[in-house]
C-alpha positions in Angstrom: -11.0 -2.9 25.3 -11.2 0.3 27.3 -11.7 3.8 26.1 -8.0 4.5 26.4 -7.0 1.4 24.5 -9.4 2.3 21.7 -8.0 5.8 21.5 -4.5 4.5 21.3 -5.2 2.0 18.6 -7.9 3.7 16.4 -7.1 7.0 14.8 -9.6 9.5 13.4 -8.4 8.6 9.9 -9.1 4.9 10.5 -12.7 5.8 11.5 -13.2 8.0 8.5 -11.9 5.2 6.2 -14.6 2.9 7.5 -17.1 5.3 6.1 -15.3 5.8 2.8 -14.2 9.3 3.5 -10.9 10.3 1.9 -8.8 12.9 3.7 -6.5 15.2 1.8 -2.8 15.8 2.5 -3.8 19.0 4.3 -6.1 17.1 6.7 -9.3 18.5 5.1 -12.2 16.4 3.8 -15.9 16.7 2.9 -18.0 16.3 6.0 -20.1 13.1 5.9 -22.3 14.2 8.7 -24.1 16.9 6.7 -23.2 15.4 3.3 -21.5 18.2 1.5 -19.4 18.5 -1.7 -16.6 20.9 -0.6 -14.0 20.1 2.1 -14.9 21.9 5.3 -13.9 19.3 7.9 -10.4 19.4 9.5 -9.1 16.0 10.6 -6.7 15.8 13.5 -4.9 12.7 14.9 -7.5 12.3 17.7 -10.5 14.2 16.5 -12.2 16.4 13.9 -13.9 19.8 13.5 -16.4 20.7 10.7 -16.4 24.4 10.0 -19.7 24.3 8.1 -22.0 22.4 10.4 -20.0 23.0 13.6 -19.8 19.4 14.7 -16.5 18.2 16.3 -15.0 15.9 18.8 -13.2 12.6 19.1 -13.7 9.3 17.4 -16.6 8.4 19.7 -18.4 11.7 19.0 -18.0 11.0 15.2 -19.5 7.6 15.5 -22.4 9.0 17.5 -23.0 11.7 14.9 -22.8 9.3 12.0 -24.9 6.4 13.5 -27.3 8.5 15.6 -26.4 6.5 18.7 -25.3 7.2 22.3 -21.8 6.8 23.7 -22.3 3.2 24.8 -23.2 2.1 21.3 -20.3 4.0 19.8 -18.0 2.4 22.3 -19.2 -1.0 21.3 -19.0 -0.2 17.6 -15.3 0.7 18.0 -14.6 -2.6 19.8 -15.1 -1.7 23.4 -16.4 -4.1 26.0 -18.4 -3.6 29.2 -18.2 -7.2 30.5 -16.8 -7.2 34.0 -15.7 -10.9 33.8 -13.9 -11.5 30.5 -12.6 -14.8 29.4 -8.9 -14.9 30.3 -7.8 -16.1 26.9 -9.7 -13.3 25.2 -8.2 -10.8 27.6 -4.7 -12.1 26.8 -5.3 -11.9 23.1 -6.5 -8.3 23.4 -3.5 -7.4 25.6 -1.1 -9.0 23.1 -2.7 -7.1 20.2 -2.5 -3.9 22.1 1.2 -4.5 22.9 1.9 -5.3 19.2 0.2 -2.1 18.1 2.2 -0.2 20.7 5.5 -1.8 19.5 4.7 -1.1 15.9 4.0 2.6 16.8 7.4 2.7 18.6 9.1 1.2 15.6 7.5 3.7 13.3 8.5 6.6 15.5 12.1 5.3 15.5 12.1 4.9 11.7 10.7 8.5 11.3 13.4 9.8 13.7 16.2 8.0 11.8 14.8 9.1 8.5 14.6 12.7 9.6 18.2 12.5 10.8 19.4 10.9 7.6 17.7 13.6 5.5 19.2 16.4 7.6 22.7 14.8 7.3 22.4 14.5 3.6 21.4 18.2 3.2 24.3 19.2 5.5 26.8 17.1 3.5 25.6 18.6 0.3 26.1 22.1 1.7 29.6 21.2 2.8 30.5 19.8 -0.6 29.2 22.9 -2.3 31.1 25.2 0.1 34.5 23.4 0.2 34.9 21.9 -3.3 35.9 23.6 -6.5 33.0 24.8 -8.6 32.0 22.4 -11.4 33.9 19.5 -9.9 32.1 16.2 -10.0 31.2 16.2 -6.3 30.1 19.9 -6.5 27.8 19.3 -9.5 26.2 16.3 -7.8 25.6 18.2 -4.6 24.2 21.2 -6.5 21.8 18.7 -8.2 20.6 16.9 -5.1 20.4 19.7 -2.5 17.2 21.4 -3.9 15.6 18.0 -4.3 16.4 17.1 -0.7 15.1 20.4 0.5 11.8 19.8 -1.4 11.5 16.4 0.2 12.1 17.9 3.6 9.4 20.5 3.0 6.9 17.9 1.6 7.5 15.5 4.5 7.9 17.7 7.6 6.3 21.0 6.7 3.4 19.9 4.5 2.9 16.4 5.9 2.7 14.8 2.5 3.6 11.2 1.6 6.9 10.9 -0.2 8.8 8.0 -1.7 11.1 7.2 1.1 13.0 4.6 -0.9 14.0 7.2 -3.4 15.2 9.6 -0.6 17.2 6.8 1.0 18.8 6.0 -2.4 19.8 9.6 -2.9 21.2 9.9 0.7 23.3 6.8 0.1 24.6 8.3 -3.1 25.6 11.6 -1.3 27.3 9.6 1.4 29.4 7.8 -1.2 30.3 11.1 -2.9 31.3 12.6 0.4 33.6 9.7 1.3 35.1 9.3 -2.2 36.3 13.0 -2.3 
C-alpha cells in the first residue's frame, strides 16, 4: 500500500486502539507517548496533538514516537510496501480491499446523510403537529413528548459527536410519521 492508501484506510483512532488507548467522546485521551494519567491529547480524524508534551502529527508520526523508529519503519508497520515489483495477485487483493473500504465509507456517508435528514424531518413534523393541532389532543401530546427527545438526540449526535442508539431514533421517527399521517 502507498502512503495515500494507508491514510485513507487507517484512522488515528484505529492506530490508538492498537496501543490500547481509549478516546473519549470529546476526542481527548491520555497521551501514551509520555505516559500520563489525565487526558491532554486531542485526537482528530487524521492526526493528534498533545498539549502536555507538545507532540503531534499524523498516524506515521504517532507510530514513530511510540516505537522510536523512522518513517520507513512506521510505514511498514502500518502495512506499507516498498517493493517495486509486486506480485499481481497480491496487488489485485490490495486494490480490492481498498475498493471495499472505499465503498463501505461511501455507504456509511449515505446512511449518515439519510439518518440526519430523517431526524430533521421528524423534528419538523413534531413542530407542525404542535403548532396546528389542538392542545392536549393525542397527536399534540405525542409530539410534545418526542420533540425534546429528538432535539437531545440531534445535539448528542451532531453537536457533541456522541454515539446514540440509532435503532431507537429510527423507531421514534417511524412513530411520528404514523401519527402525522393518521391525523
